[in-house]
C-alpha positions as CSV (number, residue, x, y, z in Angstrom):
1,M,8.8,1.2,4.0
2,P,11.3,-0.4,1.7
3,T,14.5,-2.2,3.6
4,P,17.2,0.0,3.3
5,T,20.3,-1.0,1.7
6,K,23.9,-0.3,2.9
7,G,25.5,3.0,2.3
8,A,24.0,5.8,0.1
9,R,20.8,5.0,-1.7
10,L,20.4,8.1,-3.8
11,G,22.7,10.8,-4.8
12,G,26.5,10.8,-4.2
13,G,26.1,10.5,-0.3
14,P,23.8,10.6,2.6
15,A,23.5,14.5,2.7
16,H,23.2,14.5,-0.7
17,E,20.1,12.1,-0.4
18,R,18.3,14.0,2.4
19,L,18.6,17.1,0.2
20,M,17.2,15.6,-2.7
21,L,14.3,13.8,-0.8
22,A,13.6,17.2,0.8
23,N,13.3,19.0,-2.6
24,L,11.1,16.2,-3.9
25,A,9.0,16.7,-0.9
26,T,8.9,20.3,-1.2
27,A,7.9,19.9,-4.8
28,L,5.0,17.3,-3.9
29,F,3.6,19.6,-1.3
30,E,3.7,22.6,-3.6
31,H,2.1,20.9,-6.8
32,G,0.1,18.0,-5.3
33,K,2.1,15.4,-7.5
34,I,5.3,15.1,-9.3
35,T,6.9,12.7,-11.8
36,T,10.3,11.3,-10.8
37,T,12.1,8.0,-10.9
38,E,10.5,4.9,-9.2
39,A,13.4,4.6,-6.8
40,K,13.1,8.2,-5.7
41,A,9.1,7.9,-5.3
42,K,9.4,4.7,-3.2
43,R,12.2,6.7,-0.9
44,L,9.9,9.7,-0.9
45,R,6.7,8.1,0.0
46,P,7.7,7.5,3.6
47,L,8.9,10.8,4.2
48,A,6.0,12.7,2.9
49,E,3.6,10.6,4.6
50,R,5.7,11.2,8.1
51,L,5.6,14.9,7.3
52,I,1.9,14.9,6.7
53,T,1.4,13.3,10.0
54,F,3.4,16.1,11.7
55,A,1.1,18.7,9.9
56,K,-2.1,16.7,11.4
57,R,-0.9,17.5,14.8
58,G,-0.3,20.7,13.9
59,D,1.6,22.0,17.1
60,L,4.5,24.0,17.2
61,H,6.7,21.4,17.8
62,A,5.5,19.4,14.7
63,R,5.9,22.8,12.9
64,R,9.7,22.8,13.9
65,R,10.2,19.3,13.0
66,V,9.0,20.0,9.5
67,M,11.0,23.1,8.8
68,T,14.3,20.7,9.4
69,V,13.1,19.1,6.1
70,V,11.1,21.7,4.3
71,R,12.8,25.0,4.0
72,D,10.2,26.9,2.3
73,K,8.2,28.6,4.7
74,G,5.0,28.9,2.3
75,V,5.1,25.2,1.5
76,V,5.1,24.5,5.3
77,H,2.3,27.0,5.8
78,E,0.2,25.2,3.0
79,L,1.0,21.8,4.4
80,F,-0.1,22.8,7.9
81,T,-3.3,24.9,7.0
82,E,-4.7,22.7,4.1
83,I,-2.9,19.5,3.4
84,G,-2.9,18.5,7.3
85,P,-6.6,19.1,7.9
86,R,-7.7,17.6,4.5
87,Y,-6.6,14.2,6.0
88,E,-7.7,14.7,9.6
89,N,-10.1,11.7,9.4
90,R,-7.6,9.2,7.2
91,P,-5.3,7.1,8.9
92,G,-2.4,6.9,6.8
93,G,-1.9,6.3,3.0
94,Y,-1.7,10.0,1.9
95,T,0.1,9.3,-1.3
96,R,-0.4,7.3,-4.1
97,I,2.5,5.8,-6.7
98,T,1.6,5.1,-10.3
99,K,4.2,3.6,-13.0
100,V,4.0,5.4,-16.1
101,G,6.9,3.5,-18.2
102,P,10.5,4.3,-19.0
103,R,12.3,7.5,-19.8
104,K,13.7,8.5,-22.8
105,G,17.5,8.4,-23.1
106,D,18.3,6.3,-20.0
107,N,15.5,4.0,-20.1
108,A,14.8,4.5,-16.2
109,P,11.5,3.5,-14.6
110,M,9.5,6.4,-14.2
111,A,6.4,6.8,-11.7
112,V,4.1,9.7,-10.5
113,I,3.6,10.2,-6.9
114,E,0.7,12.3,-5.8
115,L,-1.3,13.3,-2.9
116,V,-4.5,11.1,-2.8
117,E,-7.9,13.1,-2.3
118,A,-9.6,13.3,1.3
119,L,-12.4,11.0,2.3
120,T,-15.8,12.4,1.4
121,A,-18.5,12.7,3.8
122,K,-20.1,9.7,2.5
123,A,-16.8,7.7,2.6
124,E,-16.6,8.7,6.0
125,T,-20.1,7.8,7.1
126,V,-19.8,4.1,5.2
127,R,-16.3,3.7,7.2
128,E,-17.9,4.6,10.4
129,A,-21.1,2.2,9.8
130,T,-18.7,-0.3,8.9
131,A,-16.7,-0.3,12.1
132,A,-20.2,0.1,14.1
133,T,-21.3,-3.1,12.6
134,K,-17.9,-4.9,13.5
135,K,-18.3,-3.7,16.7
136,S,-21.9,-4.6,17.4
137,A,-21.2,-8.4,15.9
138,A,-18.4,-8.6,18.1
139,K,-20.4,-8.0,21.0
140,K,-23.0,-10.2,20.0
141,A,-20.9,-13.1,19.2
142,P,-20.2,-14.1,23.1
143,A,-23.6,-14.1,24.0
144,K,-25.0,-16.5,20.9
145,K,-22.0,-18.7,21.9
146,A,-23.3,-18.8,25.7
147,A,-26.8,-19.1,24.3
148,A,-26.0,-22.1,22.3
149,A,-23.5,-24.0,25.0
150,A,-26.8,-23.5,27.4
151,E,-29.1,-25.1,24.9
152,A,-26.8,-27.9,24.3
153,A,-26.2,-28.4,28.4
154,E,-30.1,-28.4,28.9
155,A,-30.5,-31.1,26.2
156,A,-27.5,-33.3,27.7
157,A,-29.1,-32.7,31.2
158,E,-32.4,-33.8,30.2
159,E,-30.7,-36.9,28.4
160,A,-29.0,-37.7,31.6
161,A,-32.2,-37.1,33.6
162,D,-33.8,-39.7,31.3
163,D,-30.9,-42.2,31.9
164,A,-31.1,-41.7,35.7
165,A,-34.9,-42.3,35.5
166,E,-34.5,-45.3,33.9
167,G,-31.7,-46.6,36.3
168,D,-34.2,-45.7,39.4
169,V,-37.0,-47.9,37.7
170,E,-34.6,-50.7,37.4
171,G,-33.1,-50.2,40.9
172,A,-36.9,-50.3,42.1
173,E,-37.2,-53.8,40.7
174,G,-34.2,-54.8,43.0
175,S,-31.6,-54.6,40.7
176,D,-28.3,-52.5,41.8
177,D,-27.0,-50.3,38.5
178,P,-23.9,-48.4,38.8
179,K,-25.0,-46.7,35.5
180,A,-28.0,-45.3,37.2
181,D,-25.9,-43.4,39.8
182,K,-23.3,-42.2,37.2
183,A,-26.3,-40.9,34.9
184,A,-27.7,-38.9,38.1
185,G,-24.4,-37.4,38.7
186,E,-24.0,-36.5,34.9
187,A,-27.7,-35.0,35.2
188,E,-26.6,-32.8,38.2
189,A,-23.2,-31.6,36.5
190,F,-25.0,-30.7,33.1
191,A,-27.8,-28.8,35.1
192,E,-25.2,-27.0,36.8
193,I,-23.5,-26.2,33.8
194,A,-26.6,-25.0,31.6
195,E,-27.3,-22.5,34.8
196,D,-24.0,-21.1,34.3
197,A,-24.3,-20.6,30.6
198,A,-27.7,-19.1,30.9
199,D,-26.3,-16.6,33.5
200,D,-23.4,-15.7,31.4
201,A,-25.7,-15.4,28.4
202,K,-28.1,-12.9,30.6
203,K,-24.9,-10.8,31.6
204,S,-23.6,-10.6,28.1
205,E,-27.0,-9.1,26.6
């Protein structure tokens, strides 16, 4: 939504602006698209989408909220019976603004604001498949990380065990090497890490 400026943005005052936007919203829902100035189209867009969101709810309270803006009962009926259900699977973005060039006379920038088409069954299927793919990928990512960590821990444990074995051989020859004790301790620690990572991987799968 555009950042509001101080004072009245359209018309001669706040009440005039509300009535102008209400009339524009009524015409938009009645005809599907209207041509107006770019400034009015940008102000109308958040109001129209909010009214469509009320129509998607479809309850009595939502209908009364819409009736405070759109006074034509026929347009409100069309909004709740046709336009609202059309966008049941669409999470916002019900309108589109297209610039069409300046107006003759005062050279004001003009634009067309229209209701977009509803999502087709094919588009809805693609959207659901994409969401399911992302969800499954998010689930598999921790399992892959845990498996990689387990492999790295096992490799490190094997290296530490080899170092410890070499240290034991040297100690058997009669030389006390503190590096051997350190390597043995690291081998045990890496073995524990590998076991924990393997357990996490199995749980995540």
